[in-house]
N, C-alpha and C positions, 0 to 999 in steps of 0.2 A: 368514406373512405378512410382507412386506417393503414398504418405503416410502423414497421419498429424500425428504429435508429439506435445502431449498436456501436462500440467500438472496443480496441486494446483486450482482445480475449487472450492474445499471449499465451495458444494452446500450449499445455505441456511446460509450460513453465512452472519452476521449483517454486515451493511455499521456503520461503528462506525463514529461518529462525527455529524451525522443527526439528530438525533430521539429526540434530545433535543430541536430544532428549531421547532416553529408550522409551520412555512413556508417551509418546505422540500418540496422535490417530495418522499411523501411516498409510494404509490402504486408503484413507478417506482423503489425504493429502497428496497422495499418489496421483489423484486420477481427478482432484478438483475444478481446474482450469475445464475438463474436457466433460464432467458434468453439470459443471455450470453451461454451458454452450448448449449440452443435450436438451437444457431445460428449456432455453430462450429457443431453440427450433419448436419444441413443442409445445411452447405458448403462443408462437406466432402460427403455426398449423391451428390452434383451438381456436383462436381470434378470428382466425378466416382472411390475415389481412392480407390487402393488396399488392404489398411488395415488402423488402426490407431493404436497406441501408446498414452498408459494412465500412466506417470511417478510418479504417487502418488500421493495422499490427496484430491480425489474424495468428500469426506466428511470434515467435520469440527470437529474433537475431539469424545466427548464423546455424539453425537447427537442421540437423542435415540425415535425421530417424523421419524416414518416409512414412512411418504407422502416423506420426503427425498430419499429416498432409493428408492421409486416405482418409483417417477420421474427418477433416473437415469436407474433403469431398462427398464423402457418405452423409454428412446433414444436409447438404447442399441437394444433395439427390431427396432429401425427403423432402424437403423444397417443393423440386421439382414435379414428384410426385400430386405435391398439394397444390399446383398449376400457381406457384409464387413465385414472382421473378425477383431476382437478388440484384443490385447494384454494390458494385466492391471498390474500393479504393486502398492500394496499397499504400502503405504509409512507411517510417525510418528504419522498423523491423523488418520486415516485408520485405525491404528494396535488398537487404542480404540477406535473405533465406533462398535457399534451393529448393524449396518446396512452388514458389511464385515461378519459376524458371521451367522446371519440369512436369510439372502434373498439369493434366489437362482436366480441366472443372466442366461441370456441365451446362449444357444450354441454357439454362437459364441465370446462369448466373454471366452479368456484364459488368467488365472488369474497367475503368477509368485509366487512359492510356497515361503514359510518363512522360511523353514528349510535349505535349501541349496538351490544359483545357479541353476537353469535352462535353457535350450533350446529349445524355438519353431521353429519348422522347416518348411518355407512355400517352398516345392518342386517346385513345377511350376514356381517361380518365382527366385529361387536359394538364398533366403534369410534367415536369420537364427539369431534370436532375443534370446538376454540372458542377465536374469535377478532374481533378488531374492528379493522378498516382506519383509515389516519389519515385524518381528514377535510381538516386543513389540514398546510401542511411545519410549522408550528410547534406540534404537540403535544407540552405540556411537564407536562403533567398524569399521574397514575399511573393507567393504563385498567385496573388489575388488579383494585380491589374491583366493576368492571362484570360482571366474568365468571363465567360461570354456575356452579354448585354440579357436579361430576363423577356423571357416571351410574356408580350402582353395577353390577360385573358387567361393566361394560366398560370397553375401554382409549382412556381419554381423554387428548390429545393437545391443549396449550393455543399457540396461536400468536401470539407477540407479537414487534413491533418494539421493540427498546426497547436503552438505554444500558446498563442494568443501574447501581445504584448506585458509587459509587466509580470507575468508568471514566474517567479526565480525559480521555482520548484523544479522545472522542467528544463529540459535543453531546448534552444533557443530552433526550433527547427519551424521552417514556413513561417515565420511572425509577420501578424498584422497588428491592427486595432479593430476594437469592437467599432470604432466608429467608421473604420473603412469595410467591414461587412454588413452594417448598415446601409450604405451609401451604393451599394450595388444594387441594391432596389427587389432582392429576392425575398419571401415571405419565410423561410425556414434555410437555416443554419445547422449543418450535421456535422460535428465536430470530434475532432477523436486527439488523440495524445494525449489530454490532462484524464489520470487517472480518476478523478473528483467530477462527481455530478452537480451538474450547475445551468442553469436556466435563465434568463433573460428573454422576458415576454414583451411586444410592443408590435408594431408594423412590422420590423423583422423578430421573428424571433430566435436568439442562439441559443445554443444547449450543448453540453458535453454530457453525453450518455455514461461518462464513468467507466470504469474496467468491471465487467462480469464477474470476478473470484479475486476478491482481496487476497495479496500473496502475503503481506507481512505487515508486523505490527503499524506501520506508517499506512496501510490502509485498512482503516479500522472501517466497522457500522454496514449498515446494507448496501450489498452492490448489484447492478443490473443493468438494463437497458429501458428506452422508453417506446412505449407505445401513444404514437401522434395520429391523431383525429384532425379530417380537413373536409371544409363542403365550401363549393360557388369559390373554389380560390384562396380561403383562409384557414389558418390555421384554429380549430376550435377549440382543442383541449391536450395536453400531454400525462400521459398516467406513466407511473416511475414500475417497470416490471422486475420485482426483484428475484435473483434466480440463481444467488451465490449457496453453495452447500457447505461451507467452513465460515465464520464469521469472527473477525478479531475483533476485540472490546480493549481498550487501556482503561483502566480504573485507578484513580487516586485515594488513596488511603490514607486520611487524617490522624495518627497517634497521639495529638496532644493529649488527651486525656488517657491515654494507657500507660501505665506502670510496669509491663510485663508483656516477653516475647508473646503468652498464649493470649493476652487481651489484645494486644497488636492483630493478632491472628484472627480472635473473635470480630474484630470490626472488618477485616479483608472478608471475612464469611457473610456479613450484613450485608458491604457491598456486593456482593458476589449474588446473595438473594434478591436483591432490588433488581438486578441487571436480569436475572430468569425472568421476575414478573414484568418486565419490560417489555421482551423481545418473544412472541406468541412463538406457537408450534414447536417442532423438537432440535429445529437448527443447533448444532453444535458450534461450541464458542473458543476462539483460542484466547484467553484471558492476560494480559499481561498486570500483575499488582505493584502499585509504584506507592510506598509509603513514605509520607512526606509529613510535616509539623515539626514542633519543637517538644521531645519525650524525653523522659527520664529514659525511657526505655530504649532509646536508641545505641546504647554502647552492647545493649545484650543482644539487639538483630545484629549487628555486626561480625558481632561475636561467632554466631550462631545459624548463619545465614541455610544451610545445610536442614537442618531443625525447622528456622520458620517456614522453607519450601515446603515441608511437609506437613507441619500443621496447617498451612491453608491447604493444601492438595487435601488434606482431611474434612477441612469446612466443607469445600466443595465437593466432596465424594457424597458427602451428608445431605448435601440437595440435590443432587443430580449427577450421579458419575458417567449417566451416556451423553451428559451436553457438555460439561463443564471442562476444559484442559488447562491447567494452570501452566501458560508461555515462558514464563520469567517473574522472578520475583527482583524489583528494585528497590535500594534504598536511600533516599534524599533527605530522609529526616534530619535532624540535628538537636547535639544537647541542647539542654536549655543553655542561651549564652552568659549567663552569669557565671557557671562553671569553671570555665575557661581563665578568669580573671582571678578566682578564687583558688584553683590551682598553682598556678605559674606567675613568677615575676612578672614586668611588665618586656622585658625584653625576650625574654622565652614567648610570649603570648605573642607577641608581635611576631616575630620570627614564625611560629605557625598559621599565624594569619595568610602572610606572605606565600607560605607553601602550598596555602590551601588556595591562593586566588592563582599561584603559576598551576595549580593541576586544573584548574576549573578555565584557564587561556589557553593550556599548552597547544588544545588543536589547532589554533591560526600562528603557532610559532613553526613552520613548514622545517625548517632546518634542524631543529630541535627535535620534533618529531621523528625526521629521518633519521637523525642518529637513534634517539633510542629506540625504533622497532629494528633496527640492524641490530644492535646488542640483543633486543629481548628475544628474536628471531632465532639467535647463536643459542640462546639457553634451551629455548623451546626445541630443538631441535635434539637438543639431548637428553631430554626429559623420556622414561619407555613409553612405550604403547599405550601401554592398559594404566597409566595415569592419567595421559592425555583423554582417555578413553570415559575417565570416569570423574570426569572434569569436564563437562560442556563448556563452560565458561574458556579454559584454557587451551583447548578444542577450537575452538569460534578464533581466537585469539591468535594462533597459530596460524590457519586459513585466512583470516584478514584483518591481520595488525593494523592495519590504516583505521578501520572502521571501529574496531573491538578497543583498540588500548588508549584513546584518551578519556573514555568513558572508566577501564580498568584504573587509571591511574588514579583520576578523582576519587574513586573509590577506594584505594589502598590509604591515601591520606586521607578519609573520611575514617578509616578506621584507626589510622595512628594517633588521629586529636581523640578518638573517644576514650582510645586506651590511657593517652595523658591525663585524659578528666577522671581517671580512676582514682579513687581517694582512700587512705593518703597513698603520696608519691613525693619520692625526695629530687628535687632539681634544681639546677644550680647551685648547691650548697644549702638549700632552704627547704624544709620537710616543711607539707602542708596535711 
């Protein structure tokens, strides 16, 4: 017996961080979540699975475009034609969606109730699926105590949309612990909500399938679902099905040995080449390059960010223009530490170090950041539209200052420190 466990599909959710750049793969980005879901349904049919489990978040919040819902219905129809039933649990995003309230699903789709936990039985397979949908997005109670007892001699699958306790990166929806899941006595827990792939095997197998398509740089690496096999009421195997159509990667490039901007760009090219060799097939990749380390090239990088980006793009285009897109360049490298003390007196050097510390910790000072955001927003509103279009970083800062301002502040201080480390320079009446 085989079944697919998937979750966090987020149909038509925008891929963030790409739209601001004119060279982004726009068409691939626009349809990425749909294409990934289509790939999954195709693989489920080709594998002739016995059923599909969806553990929440088909949609992406209060999404009112019914074309999104109709696409989902069509994919469920493909499974119906193949004789494959679907067991669907609504998560926190689905609870706010118009589609979950207004669209009739094909008769092969069985939706878990939001009033209380219920059980769907598959008598021929001796499989029982237990689950409860979210009634509202703000479901912060532990739903587990209401789940029914396992059916003896059957394969019991629990379906739950939960952050699990201790997962600080996700909102605390329907929290529970691993120990509570194990104590329930089910053989398999099909979880949703956390977008990272995670499996804990044992008498009770607990699994997050992860989301089908990475949507931004914090969702790096392969994305997909799980193909689970079982025999005689026991889980016998789990295989990952990779279905994403565009993959995100974050590369750190240590430029400690680089003396020029072009040397740093060549190092980035070497990392990109290794990435291409490590990822099979022709899957396109959105890559963020972060330059690290202490290097005499640091000042040139900060002063010529636009040139650096073009140099790195040239490296990527030479390697494979169809597969690599450079999403962003970040510079967190430093000039050699001894440069500051040789250029500035002790008092000035201490002041700069304090300023650098302030920039790195500003995000945790809410009053300071709120005041700064208001001032920055006023200034950005005065900029001509063509300036914002030509400078993606400023455009993103205007759109979402809370997310982008701390990084911009830290970057600005880094530029200042690099400039002050140029030699010769006269500060505080002393020439170095």
